[in-house]
C-alpha positions in Angstrom: 5.5 21.7 -9.3 8.3 20.6 -11.6 10.8 18.2 -10.0 14.2 18.2 -11.7 16.1 15.0 -11.5 19.8 14.3 -12.2 20.5 10.7 -13.1 24.3 11.3 -13.6 26.4 11.1 -16.7 24.8 14.2 -18.0 21.3 12.6 -18.0 18.7 15.0 -16.5 15.0 14.9 -16.7 12.0 16.3 -14.9 8.6 15.1 -13.7 5.5 17.1 -12.9 4.0 16.7 -9.5 0.3 17.7 -9.7 -1.2 19.4 -6.7 2.2 19.8 -5.0 3.7 23.2 -4.6 7.3 24.0 -4.0 6.5 25.1 -0.5 4.7 21.8 0.2 7.6 19.8 -1.2 10.0 21.7 1.1 7.7 21.1 4.1 7.7 17.3 3.4 11.5 17.4 2.9 12.1 19.3 6.2 10.0 16.7 8.0 11.4 13.6 6.4 15.2 14.3 6.1 15.8 14.3 9.9 14.0 11.0 10.2 16.0 9.2 7.5 19.1 8.6 9.7 17.5 9.2 13.1 19.1 6.8 15.7 16.8 4.1 17.0 14.0 4.9 14.5 13.3 2.0 12.1 13.4 3.0 8.5 9.9 1.5 8.0 8.6 3.9 10.7 10.4 6.9 9.2 9.0 6.2 5.7 5.5 5.3 6.9 5.2 8.4 9.1 6.5 10.6 6.4 4.0 9.2 3.9 1.1 9.9 6.2 2.4 13.4 6.8 2.9 14.0 3.0 -0.6 13.0 2.2 -1.9 15.4 4.9 0.1 18.3 3.5 -0.9 17.5 -0.1 -4.3 15.9 0.2 -5.1 16.3 -3.5 -1.8 15.0 -4.8 -1.4 11.5 -6.2 -0.4 9.4 -3.1 1.7 7.1 -5.3 3.6 10.0 -6.8 4.3 11.3 -3.3 5.8 7.9 -2.4 7.6 7.3 -5.6 8.9 10.7 -6.7 9.2 12.5 -3.3 9.9 10.2 -0.5 11.9 7.6 -2.4 14.2 10.2 -4.0 14.7 12.0 -0.7 15.6 8.7 1.0 18.0 7.7 -1.7 19.7 11.1 -1.5 20.0 11.3 2.3 20.4 7.7 3.6 24.0 7.0 4.9 25.7 4.0 6.4 24.3 1.5 3.9 23.4 1.2 0.3 20.3 3.5 0.0 18.6 1.6 -2.8 18.9 -1.8 -1.1 17.8 -0.2 2.2 14.7 1.2 0.5 13.9 -2.2 -1.1 14.2 -4.0 2.3 12.1 -1.5 4.2 9.6 0.2 2.0 7.1 -2.7 1.9 6.8 -2.7 5.7 6.7 1.1 5.6 3.5 0.9 3.5 2.0 -1.4 6.0 2.9 1.1 8.8 1.2 3.8 6.8 -2.0 1.8 6.2 -2.4 1.1 9.9 -1.6 4.7 11.0 -3.9 6.2 8.4 -6.9 4.0 8.7 -7.1 2.9 12.4 -8.5 6.2 13.7 -11.3 6.1 11.1 -12.0 2.4 11.4 -12.1 2.5 15.2 -15.5 4.1 15.0 -16.8 0.9 13.4 -15.1 -1.5 15.8 -12.5 -2.5 13.1 -8.8 -2.7 13.7 -5.7 -3.2 11.4 -2.5 -4.6 12.7 0.8 -4.7 10.7 2.4 -8.1 10.9 6.2 -8.2 11.3 8.4 -11.3 11.8 6.7 -13.8 14.1 3.3 -12.0 14.1 2.4 -13.3 10.7 2.3 -17.0 11.8 0.2 -16.1 14.9 -2.3 -14.2 12.8 -2.6 -17.1 10.3 -3.1 -19.5 13.3 -5.9 -17.3 14.5 -7.4 -17.5 11.1 -7.2 -21.2 11.1 -5.2 -21.5 7.9 -1.6 -21.6 9.2 -1.1 -25.2 8.0 -2.0 -24.3 4.4 -0.7 -20.8 4.0 3.0 -19.7 4.0 3.9 -17.6 7.0 4.9 -14.6 4.8 1.7 -14.4 2.7 -0.3 -11.8 4.7 0.9 -8.4 5.7 -1.8 -6.7 7.7 -4.5 -8.4 9.9 -8.1 -7.2 9.9 -10.1 -7.6 13.1 -13.6 -6.9 14.1 -14.8 -6.3 17.7 -17.5 -8.8 18.6 -16.9 -10.9 15.5 -14.4 -13.1 13.6 -12.2 -15.9 14.6 -10.2 -16.4 17.8 -11.2 -13.2 19.6 -8.5 -11.7 21.9 -9.0 -10.3 25.4 -10.5 -7.1 23.9 -13.1 -9.1 21.9 -11.4 -8.5 18.5 -11.6 -11.5 16.2 -9.8 -12.0 12.9 -11.9 -11.4 9.8 -9.3 -11.2 7.1 -6.0 -9.8 6.0 -4.4 -7.4 3.6 -1.7 -8.2 1.0 0.2 -4.8 0.8 2.2 -4.1 -2.3 4.1 -0.9 -3.1 4.4 -2.2 -6.6 2.6 -5.0 -8.3 6.0 -6.2 -9.6 6.5 -7.6 -6.1 5.3 -11.1 -7.2 1.7 -10.5 -6.3 1.0 -13.9 -8.0 2.7 -15.6 -5.1 0.0 -14.4 -2.8 -2.8 -15.8 -4.9 -2.9 -19.4 -3.4 -3.0 -18.0 0.2 -5.7 -15.5 -0.9 -7.9 -18.2 -2.3 -7.6 -20.3 0.8 -8.5 -17.3 3.0 -11.5 -16.5 0.9 -12.5 -20.2 0.9 -12.6 -19.9 4.7 -14.9 -16.9 4.6 -12.2 -14.4 5.3 -11.5 -11.2 3.5 -8.4 -11.1 1.4 -7.7 -7.6 0.2 -5.0 -6.4 -2.1 -3.8 -2.9 -1.3 -1.2 -1.3 -3.6 0.4 2.0 -4.5 0.7 0.6 -8.0 4.1 2.2 -8.5 5.6 1.9 -12.0 7.4 4.4 -14.1 10.2 4.2 -16.6 13.3 6.5 -16.4 15.0 8.3 -19.2 16.3 7.9 -21.8 13.5 5.6 -22.9 10.8 6.6 -20.4 9.1 9.8 -19.3 9.0 9.1 -15.5 5.2 9.2 -15.4 3.9 6.8 -12.7 1.2 5.0 -14.6 1.1 1.7 -12.7 0.7 -1.8 -14.0 -3.1 -2.6 -13.9 -3.9 -1.5 -17.4 -7.6 -0.6 -18.1 -10.8 -2.5 -18.1 -10.7 -2.5 -21.9 -7.1 -3.4 -22.1 -6.4 -5.3 -18.9 -3.0 -6.5 -17.8 -2.5 -9.9 -16.3 -2.5 -8.3 -12.9 -5.9 -6.6 -13.5 -7.2 -10.0 -14.5 -6.1 -11.5 -11.1 -9.0 -9.4 -9.6 -11.5 -8.7 -12.3 -11.1 -11.9 -14.4 -10.2 -14.6 -11.8 -11.4 -13.1 -8.5 -8.2 -14.0 -6.8 -8.7 -11.3 -4.1 -11.8 -10.0 -2.4 -11.0 -6.5 -3.7 -8.1 -4.4 -4.8 -7.5 -0.8 -3.6 -5.0 1.3 -5.5 -3.6 4.6 -4.2 -2.3 5.6 -7.6 -4.8 8.1 -9.0 -3.8 7.1 -12.5 -5.0 3.5 -12.0 -8.3 2.9 -13.9 -11.0 1.6 -11.5 -13.2 -1.3 -12.5 -16.4 -1.0 -14.4 -19.6 -1.5 -12.5 -19.6 -5.2 -13.5 -16.7 -7.5 -13.9 -16.5 -11.2 -14.9 -15.6 -12.3 -11.4 -17.7 -9.8 -9.5 -14.5 -8.5 -7.8 -13.4 -4.9 -8.3 -10.4 -2.5 -8.3 -11.1 0.7 -6.4 -9.0 3.9 -6.7 -8.6 6.1 -3.6 -6.7 9.0 -2.1 -5.0 8.6 1.2 -6.8 11.3 3.1 -7.6 9.4 6.3 -11.3 10.1 6.0 -14.0 7.6 5.0 -13.2 6.4 1.5 -13.6 3.4 -0.8 -11.6 1.2 1.5 -13.4 2.1 4.7 -16.7 2.0 3.0 -15.9 -1.5 1.7 -14.8 -2.9 5.0 -17.7 -1.4 6.9 -20.2 -2.9 4.4 -18.5 -6.3 4.3 -18.3 -6.6 8.1 -21.7 -5.1 9.0 
């Protein structure tokens, strides 16, 4: 469908949403709008739940476009009682973590693997269980990965910590700040995964709104691609922007960028975790 956008001052533009019909867009809007200002519902939960729903309604659409062009613009339009843009900045990162957990845990449970989003004081506890709290800043991991019958510091259910996810809506979110923590985690034999929506577009009058991301290509890599393919600063990177170019079969570091939908079935991310934790 074609989504028309009004930027004010007479500046209008449009963006094409592949594999999204007008009926599907309306279905997503009808679900999300009542959640945006719902009392006692955290914004991170509203956005995260709506993203999972949107990817179910439009399984062939680009997940990053659904986030960037559909949910973000509905939220900015509908949010009241606070500055909508600042509210989105504050909450959207945690919303992505909520969505990762909600989407993948039902699939990973079959393999004895569990994800837990880490908010506030939970991050420090997770790093303590990993055995790296004295060397890693308390904000440098977003989602904990656990394996039943394995890993470090097992809980009462037998789930031990085997790694963590650095979740980034956009790679502009100072992903380089996570690299020292990631290296320490990998040095301890823990998985350190970068998961991203790789959101990046440029608005008019100079841009065309196409959400191309920031990872470049294997032939023309950006600095951020080199974090993975060149330097091996993360165990792996999973992008949910279908315009991201995946890694070639071989890379200088042996680490790879994978591109995936967000369908909730076995995919590149689940296959990777299952293989690594077998």
